[in-house]
PADRENBA-439885 format. One record per atom (N, C-alpha, C, O): residue in three letters; y, x, z. Coordinates in pm, whole numbers, plus 50000, padded with zeros to 5 digits. Atoms other than C-alpha are relative to their C-alpha. Layout:
N
AlaYXZ ...
REM end
This chain:
317
Unk501555006650054 Unk474952566028355 Unk500434988349937 Unk501414981749970 Unk500165011650102 Unk474282540028075 Unk498044994949999 Unk497075002350018 Unk501605006150005 Unk470742522428056 Unk499924997449833 Unk500844994149758 Unk500734998350142 Unk468442524327715 Unk498574994850016 Unk497834999750101 Unk501175006250002 Unk465522504827660 Unk499205007549967 Unk499485013949866 Unk500984991150075 Unk462662523627606 Unk498744994349867 Unk498454982449850 Unk500935005150118 Unk460112520227306 Unk499074991850043 Unk498774982349970 Unk501375008949941 Unk457042505027552 Unk500664990850010 Unk500124982349940 Unk499515011649930 Unk459352478727692 Unk500754992649843 Unk501414982349852 Unk499715004650149 Unk460232471627288 Unk498894995549954 Unk498784983649925 Unk501245010250022 Unk456912464927208 Unk499704996250054 Unk499884984550021 Unk499695015949893 Unk456202445727501 Unk500584989549986 Unk499824979849977 Unk499255010650041 Unk458722422227441 Unk499404996049881 Unk498534987349889 Unk500115001950122 Unk458402422127060 Unk497944992049988 Unk497664984149899 Unk501415003250056 Unk454132414427073 Unk500424989350112 Unk499784979550077 Unk500035012849895 Unk455022388427369 Unk500604990249943 Unk500244978549954 Unk499095016250104 Unk457612367027134 Unk498794999849918 Unk498104990049945 Unk500885002150075 Unk454952373026875 Unk499124991849985 Unk498904984449890 Unk501095009749951 Unk452082357227073 Unk500434988250026 Unk499684978550016 Unk499265014349953 Unk454722329827189 Unk499674995349866 Unk498844986249875 Unk499655007250115 Unk455062320526821 Unk498884999949901 Unk498894993149798 Unk501455004050055 Unk451472324826707 Unk499604989250050 Unk499204980749971 Unk500925003449934 Unk450152307526964 Unk500004980449919 Unk499104973749869 Unk499895015150102 Unk451832269926810 Unk499935000349878 Unk500324990549816 Unk500514998750187 Unk450902279326455 Unk498754998450031 Unk498454986550019 Unk501465003349996 Unk447342280826524 Unk499634990150053 Unk498504986450024 Unk500765018049964 Unk446862245926694 Unk500254990149935 Unk499684979249938 Unk499485011450058 Unk449272230926454 Unk500405002949857 Unk501014996249774 Unk499794995850144 Unk449392248626165 Unk498645004349931 Unk498154999549829 Unk501404999550066 Unk446002266826132 Unk498624992950053 Unk497654998950005 Unk501115005949943 Unk443132242926324 Unk500334993849918 Unk499584998749833 Unk500135010550070 Unk444292213126078 Unk499725004549840 Unk499554996549749 Unk500784994550164 Unk443222238025741 Unk498355004050064 Unk497345005449995 Unk501444998150015 Unk440222245025929 Unk498914989350045 Unk497764992450075 Unk501075006150023 Unk438652213125954 Unk500364993849903 Unk501294986249879 Unk499725004950155 Unk438142207725624 Unk498044996449948 Unk497025003349948 Unk501795002050075 Unk434552195025478 Unk499725012349942 Unk500625018749888 Unk500494988350048 Unk432562223125378 Unk499474993749854 Unk499224981849833 Unk500565002450140 Unk431352227224982 Unk498955006149952 Unk498505005749838 Unk501214990150059 Unk428722249024969 Unk499004992950119 Unk498185000150175 Unk501235006449909 Unk426552225825204 Unk498474999949964 Unk498364995349850 Unk501875001850045 Unk422322226125159 Unk499404997850091 Unk499005007150162 Unk500175001049902 Unk421172205225387 Unk498844989150027 Unk499444978450043 Unk501255010449980 Unk417942182625440 Unk499564994850147 Unk499055001050241 Unk500535007749872 Unk417322156525705 Unk498914990349936 Unk498784986249821 Unk501195000950047 Unk414222143425727 Unk499744983850137 Unk500054985650255 Unk499905012149935 Unk413642105125894 Unk498534994749961 Unk497974993649852 Unk501205001750027 Unk410432094226002 Unk499414984550123 Unk499754984350241 Unk500425014849928 Unk408852056926157 Unk498864994049954 Unk498195000149871 Unk501095008450019 Unk406262031726129 Unk500224986949909 Unk501134981549972 Unk500035013050037 Unk406261999425920 Unk499154995949882 Unk498105002449877 Unk500425004850114 Unk405131982025597 Unk500715001749869 Unk501915000649844 Unk499524997350170 Unk405491988825232 Unk499114990749897 Unk498104984149919 Unk501245009450071 Unk404281972624911 Unk499475014849913 Unk500195023649864 Unk500424992950082 Unk401811993424744 Unk499284994749867 Unk498354986649862 Unk499855005250135 Unk401891989524369 Unk498325002949938 Unk497784996349850 Unk501644998150072 Unk398012005324305 Unk499464988050072 Unk498944979250003 Unk500655014749966 Unk396871977024556 Unk500354988749980 Unk499724978550010 Unk499085015050008 Unk399391951624466 Unk499874993550142 Unk499084984150152 Unk499865009249882 Unk400031939624828 Unk500795012550112 Unk500785024750095 Unk499584994749909 Unk401811950525132 Unk499505002950110 Unk499204993850187 Unk500464994949910 Unk400591973925372 Unk500295004350115 Unk500985014550106 Unk499295001449840 Unk401391973825750 Unk499435007950101 Unk498255010850125 Unk500204983549839 Unk401882001626074 Unk499175007049911 Unk497975009649919 Unk500234985150042 Unk401872027225831 Unk501175008050008 Unk502315003550015 Unk498854989549983 Unk403912056625856 Unk500525001749847 Unk500015001649735 Unk499054996350126 Unk406772063725638 Unk500845011550041 Unk500875015950156 Unk499324988950045 Unk408992091225530 Unk501064999949920 Unk500954998049799 Unk498874998850120 Unk412652095125407 Unk500215014250047 Unk500175019150160 Unk499394988150029 Unk413772127225284 Unk501544999249925 Unk501814993949818 Unk498214998650048 Unk417742132925228 Unk500455016349970 Unk500905023750057 Unk499304987450024 Unk418712164625063 Unk501405000449962 Unk501794996149853 Unk498014996550079 Unk422682172525013 Unk500115014249977 Unk499925023850052 Unk499374983850018 Unk423842202024825 Unk501304998649941 Unk501484990449852 Unk498874999750076 Unk427362209524740 Unk499775008349874 Unk498855016049845 Unk500034999150158 Unk428342214324378 Unk501075013250031 Unk501995006350074 Unk499074992949936 Unk430732244924480 Unk500834998749902 Unk501974994849930 Unk499054998950113 Unk432152247824120 Unk500764986649994 Unk501944988850021 Unk499195010549997 Unk433492210724091 Unk500734993250093 Unk501584984550075 Unk499044997949879 Unk434652212424438 Unk501485010649982 Unk502685008249973 Unk498494991750045 Unk436792243924377 Unk501224994549899 Unk502424994549928 Unk499405004050106 Unk437992229224034 Unk500764983950053 Unk501724979149993 Unk499115010450000 Unk438932195524218 Unk500664997350140 Unk501174987150186 Unk499285001849852 Unk440132203624556 Unk499164992050093 Unk499404994950210 Unk500705004949982 Unk437372178324648 Unk498735003050068 Unk498425014350030 Unk500804996349940 Unk434312180124867 Unk499204995149906 Unk499874986749846 Unk500945004150136 Unk431372171824584 Unk498795003450045 Unk498395015150047 Unk501664997449943 Unk427682165224735 Unk499394994349883 Unk499934986449807 Unk500725005150086 Unk424982159824522 Unk498774993050149 Unk498505000550243 Unk501165005349931 Unk422172137224736 Unk498724997849945 Unk498874991449841 Unk501835005150042 Unk418342131424652 Unk499064994450117 Unk498445000250206 Unk500785006649864 Unk416702109524880 Unk498654992249933 Unk498664984849834 Unk501135005850006 Unk413092099824886 Unk498964992750083 Unk498454999150174 Unk500935011249899 Unk410832071525056 Unk499225004449980 Unk499125004249857 Unk501154996450005 Unk407322089225115 Unk499084991150092 Unk499384987950207 Unk500805006449918 Unk404332070125217 Unk499165011450048 Unk499655022550030 Unk501064990449962 Unk400892090325381 Unk499505004349866 Unk499015015649864 Unk500624997950102 Unk399792088525002 Unk501095011149968 Unk500515021949979 Unk499264994650103 Unk402592106524841 Unk500545015050038 Unk500995023949966 Unk499784986249927 Unk403132134625096 Unk499125008250058 Unk498345004750147 Unk498814990150094 Unk403522163225015 Unk499774998349848 Unk498685000449793 Unk500185002450109 Unk404262154924689 Unk500965011749930 Unk501985016349980 Unk499514987650066 Unk405212182224443 Unk501274989949896 Unk502424993949877 Unk498805006150086 Unk407312157124217 Unk500694989850057 Unk500314979550001 Unk499125004649943 Unk409672139824409 Unk500084979749938 Unk500284969250000 Unk500255010850079 Unk409192112324110 Unk498894989950076 Unk499074977950093 Unk501145009149943 Unk405972099524278 Unk500084997350146 Unk499074994850213 Unk499575007949892 Unk407722089624582 Unk500044986050000 Unk500544979949905 Unk499435014750022 Unk407742053924682 Unk501314994549945 Unk501424984349877 Unk498835002550062 Unk411092053224599 Unk500825015949988 Unk500675025850060 Unk499074984050019 Unk413702083124454 Unk501324995149962 Unk501294987749864 Unk498665000550071 Unk417302079324386 Unk500865012450042 Unk500855020250138 Unk498814986349969 Unk420032103924354 Unk501764997149985 Unk502134992049880 Unk498635002149971 Unk423672100524420 Unk501185011049995 Unk500885022850011 Unk498734989550005 Unk427162119124394 Unk501104993750124 Unk501614982550129 Unk499185012349945 Unk429222113424678 Unk501865012150037 Unk501915022950097 Unk499434984450021 Unk432682134124638 Unk501214987850088 Unk501524976250061 Unk498395007849919 Unk436042126124946 Unk500735013050024 Unk500525025150020 Unk498934988749933 Unk438842141425065 Unk499695008850098 Unk499055004250192 Unk500734991549923 Unk438172173325244 Unk500554999050174 Unk500195004850276 Unk499174999849848 Unk440452163425545 Unk499664987150036 Unk498914985350132 Unk500265015149949 Unk440332125625565 Unk498924992050004 Unk498674981550063 Unk501615005949999 Unk436762122025461 Unk499834987249888 Unk498744984249839 Unk499935010350090 Unk437752092825233 Unk499535003749876 Unk499525015349834 Unk500445001150113 Unk436472086324940 Unk500505003149906 Unk501444995449887 Unk499154995150141 Unk437712104524598 Unk499384994149891 Unk498214997749878 Unk501005006450157 Unk436412086024266 Unk501085011849923 Unk502305013349908 Unk499624989950094 Unk436392116024052 Unk498775007249990 Unk497725003450042 Unk501264991850082 Unk434032141023898 Unk498424994450032 Unk497584997850114 Unk501355007949988 Unk431122118723849 Unk499734992350096 Unk498714985950116 Unk500575012349836 Unk431102099324160 Unk498974988549963 Unk499194979349885 Unk501075011450005 Unk428002078524178 Unk498704995350075 Unk497645001550079 Unk499245010750037 Unk427752050124278 Unk501115001550047 Unk501355010850124 Unk498585004449942 Unk431212038124347 Unk500335000550149 Unk499554991750185 Unk500015001549824 Unk431912039824743 Unk500974999350042 Unk501925005349992 Unk498895000149926 Unk434102030224985 Unk499705000250166 Unk498615001650222 Unk500634997249820 Unk434262031725380 Unk501015012950050 Unk501955017949986 Unk499464988449922 Unk435312059825640 Unk499445009349993 Unk499985020249975 Unk501584989849967 Unk431642077225680 Unk499424992649891 Unk499704981749840 Unk501015003050019 Unk428692080325519 Unk499235010550042 Unk498685009550152 Unk500804989949930 Unk426932114125540 Unk500465005750112 Unk499585011750174 Unk499544996349912 Unk429302123925803 Unk501644990850017 Unk502374984949938 Unk498955008649931 Unk432012108926025 Unk501625010949941 Unk501505022049891 Unk499324991549993 Unk435742120825998 Unk500265011650112 Unk499575011950214 Unk500134987749871 Unk436882153826215 Unk500704989050106 Unk501054977350087 Unk499145007649864 Unk438502141726549 Unk499454983949993 Unk500094974549944 Unk500415014750006 Unk436392110226587 Unk500634990650146 Unk500774994050263 Unk499675006649882 Unk437652080926779 Unk499304989350067 Unk498314984350012 Unk500845013649984 Unk436552052226983 Unk500294987849960 Unk500714979750042 Unk499905007950039 Unk436772028626772 Unk499114995749867 Unk498385004049813 Unk501194999150097 Unk434832008926485 Unk500345009149869 Unk501475013749853 Unk499924991450139 Unk434272028726129 Unk499434987849922 Unk498874977849966 Unk500685007450126 Unk433312012525800 Unk498915012549953 Unk499415023349922 Unk501014991750027 Unk430032031925722 Unk499354991449895 Unk498994979749895 Unk500845005350148 Unk428492032625330 Unk499115001649997 Unk498675013149992 Unk500965000149989 Unk425462017325342 Unk499534996249804 Unk499784987849717 Unk500324999450151 Unk423612030825018 Unk499314989249939 Unk499474984749825 Unk500845012150042 Unk421272004125003 Unk500654987149962 Unk500334981949855 Unk499225009849956 Unk423451976525074 Unk501204996249869 Unk501574985949812 Unk498854997250121 Unk426191992224811 Unk501534994250076 Unk502514993350003 Unk498905003249957 Unk428901980225045 Unk500255007450146 Unk499355014150196 Unk500124990649886 Unk430311995325371 Unk499744987950119 Unk500034976150102 Unk500595003749860 Unk429051983225714 Unk500985004050121 Unk501085016050147 Unk499714998849897 Unk430991979626010 Unk499195004450147 Unk498244998850201 Unk500944991449883 Unk429962003926313 Unk500754997950107 Unk501925001550103 Unk499144999949876 Unk431071995826659 Unk499765009150100 Unk498655008050152 Unk500374995849910 Unk431472021426907 Unk499274994850129 Unk499454983450173 Unk500885008449922 Unk429112015827166 Unk500135014650151 Unk499095014950216 Unk500044988749924 Unk429802047527420 Unk499475016149948 Unk499735021549840 Unk500354987149990 Unk428092082127493 Unk498685002449988 Unk497934994150039 Unk500984997249989 Unk425272097727431 Unk499065010750000 Unk499345014349886 Unk500464981950010 Unk423102133527451 Unk498914996449931 Unk498154986949954 Unk501244999050056 Unk420702141927208 Unk499985017150006 Unk500815025849979 Unk500374982249962 Unk419022176827300 Unk501185003350076 Unk501575014050030 Unk499694998649840 Unk421322177727634 Unk501855003749915 Unk502735008949985 Unk499065000250038 Unk424442177027339 Unk500874985150015 Unk500404975549953 Unk499275016450021 Unk427022144127395 Unk500305000949842 Unk500235010549765 Unk499285007150134 Unk428362126127084 Unk500084983450038 Unk499424976150112 Unk499675018149995 Unk429692090027057 Unk499064995349920 Unk498555000949823 Unk500975009050083 Unk427462061926952 Unk500394989349905 Unk501324983349959 Unk499425007150076 Unk428232039926686 Unk498674990249966 Unk497594994749929 Unk501225006950069 Unk425992008926602 Unk500634989949926 Unk501864988849917 Unk499385009250112 Unk426111979026340 Unk497884994649983 Unk496844999550028 Unk500785004350056 Unk423581956326170 Unk500214993449872 Unk501214986349859 Unk499955007750096 Unk422961943525842 Unk499244988649973 Unk498054990649948 Unk500545015250071 Unk422201901925742 Unk499095004849908 Unk499175015849852 Unk500494998750132 Unk419671897225498 Unk501484995849885 Unk502464988449892 Unk498445006950129 Unk422131895725151 Unk499095007049887 Unk498225015749880 Unk500544999050173 Unk421271896224794 Unk500925012649913 Unk502115013249882 Unk499864986350067 Unk421261931124619 Unk500305000749882 Unk501115008149827 Unk500424995550138 Unk420191925224304 Unk499114991249939 Unk498724981450002 Unk501355004350072 Unk417601914324060 Unk499105010849954 Unk499445022449931 Unk500814989950081 Unk414371928623917 Unk499004988249946 Unk498794976749984 Unk501385007850118 Unk411571915423660 Unk498565004950088 Unk498135015150141 Unk501444996249900 Unk408361913223831 Unk498884989549930 Unk499234983749828 Unk501145006550083 Unk404941894023724 Unk500774982350119 Unk501284982850231 Unk499535008049951 Unk405951857023812 Unk498844994550149 Unk499204989550255 Unk501015000049888 Unk402631854224034 Unk500345010050093 Unk499225011950141 Unk499434988249928 Unk404031881224239 Unk500824992050122 Unk500624994750240 Unk498685002149898 Unk407131860824415 Unk499204982850013 Unk500024973750027 Unk500645011850055 Unk404621828824370 Unk500464987049913 Unk500424975049941 Unk499825005150132 Unk405641816624052 Unk498905000349863 Unk499335002849750 Unk501464996050075 Unk401971818823861 Unk500264993249841 Unk499784995649730 Unk499835007350166 Unk403381795223589 Unk501055007849895 Unk501195004649777 Unk499514990650074 Unk405571822623472 Unk499725014449966 Unk499645021550067 Unk500854985950012 Unk404271857523311 Unk501245011650085 Unk500885020750159 Unk499444993349929 Unk407681872123431 Unk501304993850046 Unk502064988149967 Unk498685005149993 Unk410521862023604 Unk501025008950097 Unk500475017950162 Unk498834989449963 Unk413811880223749 Unk499744996450157 Unk500284985950192 Unk499815004749853 Unk413071878224145 Unk501695007850064 Unk502395016850019 Unk498744997049946 Unk416121882124357 Unk499365013350119 Unk498245014250168 Unk500654987749931 Unk416021916824563 Unk500954997450122 Unk502064992450105 Unk499455007149877 Unk417061910524923 Unk500005013550070 Unk499115021050029 Unk499874993249909 Unk418061936325190 Unk500734997550128 Unk501724990250131 Unk499925000149869 Unk418391939525555 Unk499925011750054 Unk499095020050016 Unk500144990349862 Unk418881962725827 Unk500084997550158 Unk501174995350212 Unk500404997449887 Unk417501963226162 Unk501205002950079 Unk502064996350138 Unk498714990449894 Unk419871980926339 Unk500645014949961 Unk499805023549934 Unk498944988050076 Unk422502010426220 Unk499915008750137 Unk500565003650228 Unk499334990849876 Unk422572037426505 Unk500185013849989 Unk499305021349945 Unk499184984250031 Unk424502070126494 Unk500575006350124 Unk501475002150197 Unk498844991749902 Unk425542095326722 Unk500415014449953 Unk499715023449909 Unk499044992650090 Unk428372116626609 Unk500545009950099 Unk500875007850216 Unk499454990749942 Unk429492147226695 Unk501594998750028 Unk502224998949923 Unk498005006749997 Unk433542138526794 Unk500895008549930 Unk501805005349853 Unk498644986650061 Unk435412172626704 Unk499474996649837 Unk500414992249770 Unk500754993650112 Unk433232176526375 Unk499664986749923 Unk499564987549800 Unk500615013250052 Unk432152141326291 Unk498475001549900 Unk497984995249806 Unk501855000450082 Unk428322156526206 Unk499624989050043 Unk500124983950144 Unk500985008549919 Unk425672129626234 Unk499295009950075 Unk498755019050012 Unk501264995249908 Unk423602143826572 Unk499024996549973 Unk498065004149966 Unk501215011049991 Unk421322113126524 Unk500204992749938 Unk501394989949938 Unk500325011050129 Unk420372086726243 Unk499074990850067 Unk498024994950118 Unk501775010249941 Unk417972057426369 Unk500474988049887 Unk501504981449906 Unk499905014150116 Unk417812029526038 Unk499094992350019 Unk498044996950062 Unk500795012050011 Unk416241994026018 Unk499464994049873 Unk499104982249866 Unk499785006450161 Unk415871989425638 Unk498634989949983 Unk497534992950029 Unk500875008350003 Unk413901958225541 Unk500454995849844 Unk501634992249842 Unk499935004250159 Unk413801949425104 Unk498894992150032 Unk497954993350110 Unk500405015050058 Unk412671917724997 Unk499824996549844 Unk500754999849771 Unk499845007250091 Unk411771902024704 Unk500004980150001 Unk499084973650050 Unk500275013850009 Unk412251864524656 Unk500304994049816 Unk501014997049720 Unk499935008050131 Unk411611841324375 Unk501304991949945 Unk501464982350021 Unk499255003850069 Unk414241829424189 Unk500834985650065 Unk500374974550035 Unk499115012349934 Unk416961803524392 Unk498864998850186 Unk499074989650265 Unk501085003849883 Unk414051806024712 Unk501085004050103 Unk502175009150074 Unk499074998949884 Unk415611808025061 Unk498745009450101 Unk498865012050221 Unk500764992249910 Unk412611828525177 Unk498945010049937 Unk498275007649836 Unk500724986050074 Unk410781864825119 Unk498904998349990 Unk498084997250081 Unk501464998850080 Unk407941863824858 Unk499265009850026 Unk498075007950050 Unk500934987149995 Unk406931902224891 Unk501115007150120 Unk502345006450114 Unk499284988549935 Unk408011927125175 Unk499515015649894 Unk498355019649878 Unk500044988650086 Unk408791960524921 Unk500035011750126 Unk499355021950129 Unk500384988449885 Unk409371979525257 Unk500914994650119 Unk501914987650104 Unk499525008349841 Unk410201970625666 Unk499545011350076 Unk498405013850115 Unk500094990449860 Unk410801998425899 Unk501124996750118 Unk502334998750109 Unk499315005349888 Unk411951984626231 Unk501015015550028 Unk502155015049982 Unk499464989949983 Unk413122022326343 Unk499415013049919 Unk498315018549931 Unk500344986650047 Unk413482052226116 Unk500715009050060 Unk501915006750071 Unk498604991849941 Unk415102080526282 Unk499745016350023 Unk498665021350054 Unk499974981850031 Unk415722119826259 Unk498985002050060 Unk498634994550152 Unk501344993049957 Unk412572140826319 Unk500925010650113 Unk502105013450089 Unk499684993749942 Unk413152162626606 Unk500655015949948 Unk501625020950004 Unk499514994950038 Unk413522190426392 Unk501345001049942 Unk502105010749951 Unk498935002150069 Unk416202174926186 Unk501524996950133 Unk502724999550122 Unk498584997349934 Unk418292167926506 Unk500045013750058 Unk501215017050078 Unk499714987049947 Unk418032200926641 Unk501335010049879 Unk502375015849908 Unk499164990950088 Unk419722218526338 Unk501094989549994 Unk502024997550001 Unk499275006049949 Unk422182189626375 Unk501175004550124 Unk502395005450137 Unk499484998149838 Unk422932197526719 Unk500835016749975 Unk502015020049989 Unk499764986150022 Unk422912235026636 Unk501255001749941 Unk502155008349993 Unk498745002550085 Unk425492228426382 Unk501134998650076 Unk502055006450102 Unk498585007749936 Unk427762205726558 Unk500225013150102 Unk501155019850056 Unk499514989349910 Unk428042234226849 Unk500695014049938 Unk501405022050000 Unk499504986950088 Unk428972261826612 Unk501374996649954 Unk502405003349967 Unk498585006050069 Unk431582239526435 Unk500884996850090 Unk502094997850070 Unk499355005049918 Unk432632227426708 Unk501015010050108 Unk502205009350138 Unk499414987449916 Unk433172258926936 Unk501195012049883 Unk501805022049920 Unk499124990850104 Unk435222275226605 Unk501364988750008 Unk502474991250054 Unk498315005449931 Unk437852246426626 Unk500774997850103 Unk501924993750107 Unk499585000749859 Unk437932248126994 Unk500655014950023 Unk501665017150090 Unk498764989150023 Unk439112282826931 Unk501024999249938 Unk502035002849998 Unk499024997450034 Unk441262279826693 Unk501094990350052 Unk502314992450045 Unk499055011349974 Unk442762248826820 Unk500464992450148 Unk501094982150171 Unk499694994349859 Unk442802258727210 Unk499995009750053 Unk500885014550123 Unk499784990649890 Unk441362284927330 Unk500855008249987 Unk501715010950070 Unk498794991350009 Unk443202309227147 Unk500914999549998 Unk501445009450047 Unk498735004349955 Unk446192295427145 Unk500435002750138 Unk501215011450177 Unk500064997849858 Unk445942291327494 Unk499955015450082 Unk500615017450183 Unk500104990149981 Unk445192323427554 Unk501405016049927 Unk501785026949970 Unk498944992850055 Unk447932336727283 Unk501134998650094 Unk501585007650165 Unk498685005249844 Unk450822317327524 Unk500035009250065 Unk500775019050054 Unk499814990449880 Unk449582332227849 Unk500405010649968 Unk501505013250018 Unk500284986949999 Unk449182365227738 Unk501955005949915 Unk502675015149954 Unk498864999150029 Unk452502362627513 Unk501135000750090 Unk502065008750083 Unk499025000349895 Unk454392350827825 Unk499945011750098 Unk500875015550169 Unk500094988649828 Unk453112378728090 Unk500765009049884 Unk501845013449924 Unk499304983150033 Unk454192408627788 Unk501504993349957 Unk502375001549986 Unk498544998050021 Unk457552395627684 Unk500384995750152 Unk501395002850150 Unk499374998849857 Unk458582388128081 Unk499745013750058 Unk500415017850152 Unk500234983449957 Unk457392423528141 Unk500835010649909 Unk501495019349965 Unk499254995450058 Unk458922437827849 Unk501504995449980 Unk502215002649911 Unk498755000750005 Unk462192421127880 Unk500245006650132 Unk501305012950126 Unk499544995249949 Unk462102433828222 Unk500405017450027 Unk501135023950102 Unk499764987650042 Unk461882465728112 Unk500985003549921 Unk501415015049924 Unk498644999450115 Unk464602462827855 Unk501295001450110 Unk502175010050113 Unk498705002449936 Unk466922447628139 Unk499955014350083 Unk500915021650062 Unk499834990049910 Unk466342475328376 Unk500275015049934 Unk500925023949988 Unk499424987450105 Unk466632503628092 Unk499345012250067 Unk498605011750165 Unk499834984449956 Unk466452540528146 Unk500765006450047 Unk501475004249949 Unk499015000849934 Unk468822552828321 Unk500185016149948 Unk499125021449916 Unk499674992250096 Unk470552585028162 Unk501165007750052 Unk501925003150137 Unk498294999049965 Unk473542607528188 Unk500674996249892 Unk500124997449782 Unk499565005350118 Unk476392591427976 Unk500345010349912 Unk500895005549813 Unk499494991550113 Unk477132622627771 Unk498815006549960 Unk498795016249885 Unk501114994450113 Unk473422626927690 Unk499924992549868 Unk500264980749862 Unk499905005950134 Unk472962620827307 Unk497914999449941 Unk497594995049831 
REM end
């Protein structure tokens, strides 16, 4: 009698070995390539709060009024594919109750555009593709994948510089847990603006180059740990004008102590974070563990069957 392996035992053994090889490849090779910033994004985030703003028509600062900030982010797929970077165009409007709803965003209290370009894996700024303005830091519209419990440099577009945000623990947004990062911006001169002298306490001058100052009462971001998606954002912008060389604010342009994501924006962010995190978990943990377990079982069973073989007469051909 001699032993020979059955086709089934060879199939089971081969499939088991294949799954054992596949498992680490999914975790070490496929997952890092799945954790890339998307380029076909089209997202609108809305912030609401109550504060003060300068009304040009009435030439005075109005207080305790609703303020809405709308930020739309759209990916430039063509430039992204050509450059290999994530190229996102950002339009931000600051509206009052008078300008909402507005057919033309240029009618808003403030209107700005930007182009944000980053490395799709590290989230670091990539200075190409007509990026504007030039920016630095580690986070802006999102954080890097696999967020750590440490401080991050967050780009503040109003300040025109990066701000250090410190890790402050965890918090749940709509029942979904994220990492909390906070920081502040002290009053900082960010530029000049030509205005009537009387507006900043210099009536003897018809026009002066007033100093623009910016501060932030408090920045609070709740971030999804696996994907770096911002689940909730709360800002406290304060923009003022000062007479040249003055130490005190003369005019408040905008001052909102708490300007936060609306419930609808929070829901969208949480739903997307759940879906994206589940995909990363599946590729990096669930599927590799399942493949390794199934591969081990199949390889053992197949190996035992090969060892046992199938008895048949020695002269059987």
